[in-house]
C-alpha positions in Angstrom: 116.0 -135.3 -124.1 119.1 -136.3 -126.1 121.3 -139.2 -125.0 124.4 -137.5 -126.5 127.3 -137.8 -123.9 127.7 -134.0 -123.7 124.1 -133.7 -122.3 125.5 -135.0 -119.0 128.1 -132.2 -118.9 126.2 -129.8 -116.7 127.6 -126.5 -115.4 127.9 -128.1 -112.0 129.9 -131.0 -113.4 132.2 -128.6 -115.3 133.0 -126.7 -112.1 133.4 -130.0 -110.1 135.9 -131.2 -112.7 137.9 -128.0 -112.5 137.8 -128.1 -108.7 139.1 -131.7 -108.8 142.4 -130.0 -110.1 142.6 -128.0 -106.8 141.0 -124.8 -108.1 138.1 -123.0 -106.3 135.5 -121.9 -108.8 133.5 -118.7 -108.2 130.4 -119.9 -110.1 131.1 -117.7 -113.1 130.9 -120.0 -116.2 130.9 -118.9 -119.9 130.5 -121.4 -122.7 132.8 -120.5 -125.6 132.3 -121.1 -129.3 133.4 -124.7 -129.8 131.4 -127.5 -131.3 133.8 -130.5 -131.7 134.7 -130.2 -128.0 133.1 -128.3 -125.1 135.1 -125.3 -123.9 134.3 -123.0 -121.0 135.8 -120.0 -119.4 135.6 -120.8 -115.6 135.9 -118.1 -113.0 138.4 -118.8 -110.2 138.3 -117.4 -106.7 140.8 -114.5 -106.2 142.5 -115.3 -109.6 142.2 -114.9 -113.3 139.6 -117.2 -115.1 140.9 -120.3 -116.8 139.8 -122.2 -119.9 138.5 -125.8 -119.5 138.4 -127.9 -122.6 136.4 -131.2 -122.5 137.4 -133.5 -125.3 134.7 -135.2 -127.3 134.3 -138.7 -126.1 135.7 -141.5 -128.3 137.3 -139.1 -130.9 140.9 -139.2 -129.8 142.7 -141.9 -127.8 144.6 -140.9 -124.7 147.8 -141.4 -126.6 146.7 -139.0 -129.3 145.7 -136.3 -126.9 149.0 -136.6 -125.0 150.8 -136.2 -128.3 148.9 -133.0 -128.9 149.9 -131.8 -125.5 153.6 -132.8 -125.9 153.7 -131.0 -129.3 152.4 -127.8 -127.7 155.0 -128.1 -124.8 157.8 -128.5 -127.3 156.7 -125.3 -129.1 156.3 -123.4 -125.9 159.7 -124.5 -124.7 161.1 -123.1 -128.0 159.6 -119.7 -127.0 156.9 -120.0 -129.7 153.7 -118.4 -128.6 151.2 -121.3 -128.4 148.5 -121.8 -125.8 149.6 -125.0 -124.1 147.7 -126.9 -121.4 148.5 -126.1 -117.8 150.5 -128.7 -115.9 149.4 -129.6 -112.3 151.6 -130.3 -109.3 151.8 -134.0 -110.3 153.1 -133.1 -113.8 149.8 -133.9 -115.5 148.2 -131.9 -118.3 145.3 -134.3 -119.1 142.7 -135.0 -116.5 139.6 -137.2 -116.2 136.3 -136.6 -114.5 132.9 -138.3 -114.7 133.8 -140.0 -118.0 135.3 -136.9 -119.7 138.9 -136.2 -120.5 139.7 -132.5 -120.1 142.6 -130.0 -120.0 143.0 -126.5 -118.5 144.5 -123.5 -120.2 145.4 -120.0 -119.2 143.1 -117.4 -120.8 144.7 -115.6 -123.6 143.4 -112.4 -125.3 143.7 -111.2 -128.8 141.9 -110.9 -132.2 142.2 -112.6 -135.6 145.1 -111.3 -137.7 144.3 -109.1 -140.7 145.4 -111.3 -143.7 145.2 -108.4 -146.2 148.2 -106.8 -144.3 151.4 -108.2 -145.9 153.4 -107.4 -142.8 151.1 -109.6 -140.8 151.6 -112.4 -143.3 155.3 -112.1 -143.1 155.1 -112.5 -139.3 152.8 -115.4 -139.6 155.2 -117.0 -142.1 158.1 -116.5 -139.6 156.1 -118.1 -136.8 155.0 -121.0 -138.9 158.6 -121.5 -140.0 159.7 -121.7 -136.3 156.8 -124.1 -135.6 157.8 -126.4 -138.4 161.4 -126.2 -137.5 160.5 -127.7 -134.1 157.9 -130.1 -135.7 160.4 -131.7 -138.0 162.6 -132.9 -135.0 160.4 -135.9 -134.5 157.2 -137.6 -135.7 153.8 -138.3 -134.2 153.4 -142.0 -133.4 149.6 -142.0 -132.8 148.1 -139.0 -134.6 146.5 -139.6 -137.9 147.8 -138.7 -141.3 146.0 -136.5 -143.8 145.2 -139.0 -146.5 142.7 -139.3 -149.4 140.9 -142.3 -147.9 140.0 -140.7 -144.6 139.4 -137.1 -145.7 137.8 -137.6 -149.1 136.6 -141.1 -149.9 135.2 -141.9 -146.5 133.6 -138.5 -146.3 131.7 -138.6 -149.5 130.6 -142.2 -149.0 129.2 -141.4 -145.6 127.2 -138.5 -147.0 126.0 -140.5 -150.0 124.8 -143.3 -147.7 123.1 -141.2 -145.0 122.5 -137.6 -146.1 122.4 -136.6 -149.7 118.9 -136.2 -151.1 118.0 -138.9 -153.6 117.4 -136.3 -156.3 121.0 -135.3 -156.0 122.6 -138.7 -155.3 123.8 -139.5 -158.7 125.2 -136.1 -159.4 127.0 -136.0 -156.1 128.6 -139.4 -156.2 129.7 -139.1 -159.8 131.3 -135.7 -159.1 133.0 -137.0 -156.0 134.4 -140.0 -157.8 135.9 -137.6 -160.4 137.3 -135.4 -157.6 139.0 -138.3 -155.9 140.6 -139.4 -159.2 141.9 -135.8 -159.8 143.2 -135.6 -156.2 144.9 -139.0 -156.5 146.7 -137.8 -159.6 148.1 -134.8 -157.8 148.4 -135.5 -154.1 151.1 -138.1 -153.7 153.1 -137.2 -150.6 156.0 -139.4 -149.7 157.0 -140.4 -146.1 159.4 -137.5 -145.9 156.7 -135.0 -146.8 154.6 -135.8 -143.8 155.4 -134.0 -140.6 153.7 -132.7 -137.5 151.5 -129.7 -138.3 148.9 -127.6 -136.6 146.4 -129.0 -139.1 143.7 -126.4 -138.7 145.6 -123.2 -139.3 143.0 -120.6 -140.0 142.5 -117.1 -138.6 140.1 -118.4 -136.0 142.9 -120.3 -134.3 145.3 -117.4 -134.3 145.2 -114.6 -131.7 147.0 -111.4 -132.8 148.4 -109.1 -130.1 151.3 -106.7 -130.0 152.3 -107.8 -133.5 152.7 -111.4 -132.3 150.8 -114.4 -133.6 149.6 -116.6 -130.7 148.5 -120.0 -132.0 145.7 -121.8 -130.2 143.8 -125.1 -130.4 146.1 -127.9 -131.6 143.2 -130.3 -131.4 143.5 -131.2 -135.1 147.3 -131.5 -135.2 148.1 -134.3 -137.6 150.8 -135.7 -139.9 150.6 -133.7 -143.2 152.7 -131.7 -145.6 154.0 -128.3 -144.5 151.8 -126.5 -147.0 148.7 -127.7 -145.0 149.5 -125.0 -142.4 150.0 -122.3 -145.1 147.2 -122.5 -147.7 144.3 -121.6 -145.4 145.9 -118.1 -144.9 145.4 -117.4 -148.6 142.3 -115.7 -150.0 141.1 -113.7 -153.0 141.9 -114.0 -156.7 144.9 -116.0 -158.0 147.2 -113.0 -158.3 146.4 -111.9 -154.8 147.0 -115.4 -153.4 150.4 -115.5 -155.1 151.4 -112.2 -153.5 150.2 -113.5 -150.1 152.0 -116.8 -150.5 155.3 -115.1 -151.4 155.1 -112.9 -148.3 154.4 -115.9 -146.0 157.2 -117.9 -147.5 159.7 -115.0 -147.2 159.2 -115.1 -143.5 159.0 -118.9 -143.4 162.3 -119.3 -145.1 164.1 -117.6 -142.2 163.5 -120.7 -140.0 162.6 -123.6 -142.2 163.0 -124.9 -145.8 159.9 -125.2 -147.9 159.5 -127.7 -150.8 157.9 -125.6 -153.6 156.6 -128.8 -155.2 154.0 -128.9 -152.4 152.2 -125.9 -154.1 150.8 -128.5 -156.5 148.8 -129.9 -153.6 147.0 -126.8 -152.4 143.8 -127.4 -154.4 143.8 -131.1 -153.5 144.1 -130.2 -149.8 141.3 -127.6 -150.2 139.1 -130.2 -151.9 139.6 -132.7 -149.2 138.9 -130.1 -146.5 135.6 -129.2 -148.2 134.5 -132.8 -148.4 135.6 -133.6 -144.9 133.9 -130.5 -143.4 130.5 -131.5 -144.8 131.0 -135.1 -143.5 132.0 -133.7 -140.1 128.7 -131.8 -139.9 126.9 -134.9 -141.0 128.6 -137.2 -138.5 127.9 -134.8 -135.6 124.3 -134.1 -136.5 123.0 -136.1 -133.5 124.8 -133.7 -131.2 122.1 -131.2 -130.2 124.7 -128.3 -130.5 125.0 -128.8 -134.3 121.4 -128.3 -135.5 121.4 -125.1 -133.3 124.7 -123.8 -134.7 124.3 -124.9 -138.3 120.6 -124.6 -139.1 121.3 -124.2 -142.8 123.0 -127.7 -143.0 121.3 -130.7 -144.6 118.7 -128.8 -146.7 118.3 -129.3 -150.4 119.7 -125.9 -151.0 122.8 -126.7 -148.9 123.5 -129.8 -150.9 122.9 -128.1 -154.3 125.4 -125.3 -153.3 127.8 -127.9 -152.0 127.8 -129.7 -155.3 128.4 -126.4 -157.1 131.4 -125.7 -154.8 132.8 -129.1 -155.6 132.4 -128.6 -159.3 134.4 -125.4 -159.0 137.1 -127.4 -157.2 137.2 -129.9 -160.0 138.0 -127.0 -162.3 140.6 -125.5 -160.0 142.4 -128.9 -159.8 143.2 -128.5 -163.5 144.9 -125.1 -163.0 148.7 -124.7 -162.6 150.0 -124.1 -159.0 150.5 -120.6 -157.6 153.7 -119.0 -158.6 156.6 -117.9 -156.5 158.4 -114.7 -157.5 
C-alpha cells in the first residue's frame, strides 16, 4: 500500500467533497485522464454531471491557485471561451476537504483541433491574441516564471542524481551542460517579455466545437514570453512550421502585438520543456499512477532515446529562427 497522499482520495471522499459544496451526487463517478492532479466527472442528482479537480498537495500555494482562477475569470468575463471554475453562493471557487484543495467545473464537450487545417490555426491565433490582450493588463504576483534554472538546470541535475543509469551518466550530464549553455546564449527575456500565459498550450488542452476554440486547464499558467503559447501548435518540417506560424500570427495580430524577436526562443523553450518533462516524470515516480500510465519510463532504452532527442535539440538550437512571410 502506497503512502502517497492521493491514496486516501477514495471515490467516497470525492463524492463527500462535492456534496460539501451543496450538490447531491448520484454515485456515478468517472476518473478522467489527469496525472498531475486528480480529476473526476461526478454525476449530480437531476442535473448535468460536473468536473471535480483535486489539486496535487504541496504543488501550488493557495495564492498561486487563486491567481489561476482569477486569470480564468478575467478571460471568461472578456467573452473568451475558457473553462473557468464554478463560483459558489459564498463567492468561492477554491474549496478544501479532508486535506485536499479542489475546484468544480461545468462539463464541456469537444475534440482536439486539427492543426493541419490552416483555418483552424487562424482561429486559434485570434483566440490566443484575445487571451494575451487580457493577460497583458496585469501580472501574476505568485505564479512562477519560465526560467532556465527551474526548467532546465534543476531538471537535469535531479535526473543525474537520482535516475540516469550510470552507463549513460557522463554522456547525459555533458550533453545537458552544453544544452544549458546554448539556451543561455539565446533565451534572454527581459522583464517586459514576461506576461501571464496559459503555459501548457497544446491540443490536449483545447476543445474544438462549432469552429470555436475552448481552452481548458490553466493549471500550468505562468509568467513567460507570448511565444510559449504559440510554439506547441507547430509540427512537421521547418517549411510547414513556418506556414503554420504565419497563419497563427495573422489571426493573433488582430488582437495583440507580437514581438518577432521571440521566434529566436522557440527551440530554447522546446529544449527546456523536454528536459522538464522527463524530470516531471521522475519527480512523480512515487505516485502509483505514474508507473501504471508511463510504463516505458526509466528504462535504459528510454534514457538512450532521451539523450538522442536532446542531441537533436542541440543541433536545432544552432539553426536560424522560423521565418515570417
